[in-house]
N, C-alpha and C positions, 0 to 999 in steps of 0.2 A: 561212750563207756557207760555200762549199766551200774546203777547204784544198788547194792545188795544190803540186806540186814542180816547180821550174824550175831548169835548169842553164845557166849562162853560161860560155862558153869564152873568157872574158876575165878580167883581174884588175886592173881599174882603179878599183874602187869604194872610196871612202873616206868618202863622204857619203851621206845617205839618197837613194834613188831610187825611182821608181815606174814601172811599165810601163803604157803606155797601149795598150789593145787595142780594136780595132773588130771586133765580132762581125758578120761580113758578112751572115749570114742573119737574125740577130736584129735587126739594124739599131738597135742601141743601144750607147752608149759606156760601158765600165766600165774600172776600173783595178785593178791588183794592187799592194798595199802589201807590201813585202818584209821578211822577217826572216832575217838571215844566221845560219846555224848551222855552216858550215864554209867555210873560205877557204884554198885551196891556190894554188900558183903559176899553175895553168891553169884551175881550176874554182872557181866560187862556188856553193854550194848554199844554198837558203833556202826558207822557207815564205812563202806569200802569201795574203792574203784578197781576195776579189773585193768591191769597193765601188763605188758610183756615181761616175762621173767628176766630177760636179758638186761633190763634196765635196773635190776636190783643188784647192787654191788656190795662187797664186803660183808657177806652174810655167812652165818654158820647155823646148821640145824642143831637146836638145843634139846628138843623133846617133841614127842607126839602127844596130842591130846584129843579127846573126843569132844566134838562140838555138834550142835544142831544148826543146820544151815538151810535157810529158806532161799532158794535160788530159782524160783519161778519155773520149775520143771526142767532144769538143766540136767545134764548127765551126771552120774555118780562121780564123786570127787575123792581123790586120795589127798589127804591133808597132813601137812607138817607145819610146825611153828618155826619161824626163822627170826633171829634177833639181828637187827641192823646196827652196824657201827655208827651209821648216820641215818637220819630220817630220809625217806624217799621223796624225791622231787617228782611229782606226777607229770607235770607238763612244763614246757619251756617257758621262759619269761616272755618270749614273743607271743605265744599262745595265750598266756595269762593276760597280757596287756590287751590283746584283741578282744577277749571276752569281756574284760572290764570296760573297755570303751563302749562296747555295744550295750552293756547292761546299765551304764551310769551316764546319762545325758549330761552334757556341759562340763564333765569332769576333765581333769588334765593330770597326766602322770609324768613325773620327772624320773626317768630311769638313769641311775648313776652306775656306770661300769668302772672297773679298775678302782674300786673305792679305796683300797689301801694306798694308792698313789697320792690321794688327797693329803694324808698325813705326811707322807714322805716329802712332798714338795710344799708343805705348810700352807695349803690352800684353806683359807679361813672362811670363805664365803662363796657360794655359787648362786647365780641368778638364772632363772628359767628364761625362756623366750617370753615375749609379750602375749598375754592372753586376753581375750575379749569375751566378756559376759556381763549381763546386767546393765548394758549400755555404757560400760567403762572398760578401761584397760588395766591389766594387773600383771604382777610378776610373783612367782614363788621365790622366796629368799631362804636358802638352806645354809646352815652352819654345821658342817660335818663333825666338828669337835665341840660344839656348843657355843652359844653367844655369851662370852664372858661379861659383856655389859648388862646382861639380863640374869647374871648369877646362875649360869647353866653349864658350867664346866663339867665335863664327863657325860654330857647328854647330846642328843641331836636336837637342834633348834630349827623350827620351820615356821615361816611367816608368809602372809599374803600382803602385798604392797600395791597400792593404787599408783598408776603411772601417768594419768592424764589430769592431775590436780591443777596444773597451771592453766588449763583451759576452762576451769570451773569458776563460778562467780565467787565474790568475797564471802567468807563465812559459810562456805559450802558444807554439806553433810551428805554422806552416802551410807545407808544402812544395808547390811548384807548378812545373811546367814550362810555358814559354810562349814564343811568338814575338812580338816587337814589330817593326813594319814600317812602311814607306811604300810605297805602290803606284805602279808605273809605269803611266802612262796612254797610252803608245804601244805597248806590247807586254805580253803576259801574264807579268809579272815583278814580284816585290816585293823590295825591299832590306830585309833583315830581320836581326835580331840575336836569337840564341837564349839563353834563360836558364833555369837550373834553380836555384831560389832557395828558401831557407828564410826565410820572414818571421817576425819575432818582435817583442817589445815595443820593442826598439831598432833594428828593421830593418823598418819598415812601408812603405817606398817603395823599389822596386828597378827598374832598367831600364838604359838606355844613354844616357850623356851625349853621345856623338857618333854618333848614328844616321846622319846624313848631313851633309856640310858645306854651308854656305849657298851656296858657289860652285857646287857640283854641283846643288843644288836649283834655283838660278836659271839654270842653263844650259838654254836653250830646247830644245836638241836631246836632252836626257836624258829628259824626259818625266815628271819628278816634280812639276813645278809647271806646270800648263796652264790657260790662261784664268784665272789668279790663283786656282787651286784646287789643293789638295793633299789626299791621302787617306792618313791614318795609321790604325793599328789594332793589335789584339792578338788572338792566337789561343792559348788554353790547350790543353794536351795531358794526356791521362790523367785527366780529370775525370769524375765521375759525372754521368749524364744527358746526352743528346744533343739539342740543339735547333738550329733554324736560326740562322744568324748574324744580327746586328742592325747597324744603322747609324744615325748621327745626323749632322745637318748643322749646323755652327756658322758663323755669319757676323756681321760687324759691319755695321751699316746706318747710314750718315750721313744726317742730317736725315730721320728716318723720318716717315711720314705722321702728321698730327695731333700733331706733336711739341711744339706750344706750347699750354699750357692755363693759363687764368686763373680763379681762384676768387674770386668776389665774396662777401665776408662782411659781411652787413648786421647792424645792431644789435650791433655788435662789443662795445660797452661793457657789454652785458648778459650777455656770456659769463662763465661761471665762471672766475675768474682763474687758478685752479690746475688746471683740467681740460685735456684735450686734445680737439681736434676734427679730424674727417676730412672731406675733400670727397667728392663722389660719385666712383665709380670711372670711369676712362677707360682706353682701350686704346691702347698704342703698341708697335709691334713685335708680338710674340705673347704679351704679358703685360698684365695689368690693373694699374693704378696708382692711387694716391690721394695727395693732399697732406695732411700732418698739421701742425697749428699748435697751439702752446702759447702762449696769449695772455700769460701772465706768466712764461714761460720754463720750462726743464727742466734739471735737474741744476745745473751751475755757472751757467747762465743764469737760474736761478729767481729771480724778483723783480727782475731788472735788464735782461732782454733778451727779445726775441721769438724763439722757437725755431721753426724751420720744417724739415720733413723731406719727402723723397719716399719713399712706401711702396711696396714691391713686393708685389703681392697675388697672385691666382691666375693660371693660365695658360690660353691659348686652346687649341682643339682642335688635335690633332696636334703640339702642343708637347711637348718633353721636360720632364716635370714635376719632375724631380729634378736639374736643372742650374742653376747660378747664372747670373745675368744681369749682364753688364758694362754699365755706364751712365756716360756723361759728360753732365752736365746742369748747368743754372744754376737756382738758386732765387732769387726776387726778390720784393721788396715795391715796388709801384708808387707813384711820386710823381704824384699826380693834378693837380698845378699846373704844375710846372716840367719834369717828365719825368726828374728825376734819381733814377732808380730805385736802390734798394739791392739788390745782387745779389752772388752769389759762386758759384764753380764747384766741383762735386763730381766725384770719380772713385771709383766703388765697384764691387765685385762684390756685387750684391744677393743675399742668400741666398734659398734656396727658400722658407723659412718667411716669412710676412708680417712685415716689419720696416721701420722708418723709418731712412733714412740722410740726414743733412743737417747743419744747423748749430744748435747750442744757443744761440749768440749771434749770430744773423744781423744784428740791429740793436738798439741800446739802446732801452729803453722810453721814455726821456726824449725821444728824437728822434721815436719813433712817435707820441707823444701831443702833440707840439708842432704846433698848428694851422697855423703859418706854413710848416711843412715840406711839407705836402700829402699826407702818407701816410694819415692818418685824417681823412676829411671826411664830414660828415653821418652820422657813426656808421657809415661804410662803409670797409672795407679790401679792397684787391685784392692777392692773393698768387698768384704764378705760378711755373710751371716750364717750362723749355725743354730737351728732351732732344736733345742735339746728336749723340750716337752711342749706339746700343743694340745689344746682341747678341741674336740670335735663334737658338734651338736647336730644330730640328724633327727628327722621325723621317724617314728616307729609305731 
């Protein structure tokens, strides 16, 4: 896309505009999206990108004006001014990320899709995957509604946290300079905060509690939250080794495909009473899962309750393998007579390593073995899980 310089001899612009141009000889419609960089009483200077007119939506021609256009010998142009209901997004977030990674070595972008779901499901904190730069391992920690412990309610809070402190010597210190930022998706700009910090045993997480206010984030004309997507990141300075930037995409998925799984456990009474059993693995989101059952209970449920867990197992291709998985799900034991299932809801960040998260006392053994209740019939038990929301983290 060619960058043009346009001069308007008027000073009426206070909202985003686009110039509609008809290239007479080319016989095709294009438009210029404008970026102001100087505004005097009589002149407005700006940069513009040529983009297909079909991408401009919700426009209305409001007036024609005369302008002088320096277009490097292009064909004569027929020009009208269009007012946009919303600013124009020039390129996709995928293309924006690609360009950013190429231009900023060692940087990392955390793309958050379905941002509105974070509030709906009261997700207070998001961790990125483990990053490696400067000889150490790090994570980005994002508070989408502000870190209340840092007096940041009503803002986005973003921090850098060191991850390998346990392997460092006593009284260790790591000094690093970095930018923490949120990318603007309407123009080549990032809202950043710069830090030069010494991390230590009592200072493992540092960043900015008030990176951007939620009111500015949700302002549709600002360009920080577009199509329910926001782009956060970190860029270190002065670290050894130069490598291309990286990026990951985090999103919450409601009612993911194949989210209801039932495990039929036959010959249940023959199971070792104090052993644990796993179902076959199944895939929901971008992770493998299994159901874990302790027929005679686990920990405080041992000997008195049926314990049931959902286990996070391995990851699928292109998944970020070192990022936790957020999951909201129901674990249940099916009533085969009356349909009065025993169930309870879990909310967990499932760790990367395989582990079970659920209930040690999902239901009493007395109720389980009562034939009139309908849970254990013909020596068969049905245990199920329904994943209502699950997070997916992929490279992008």
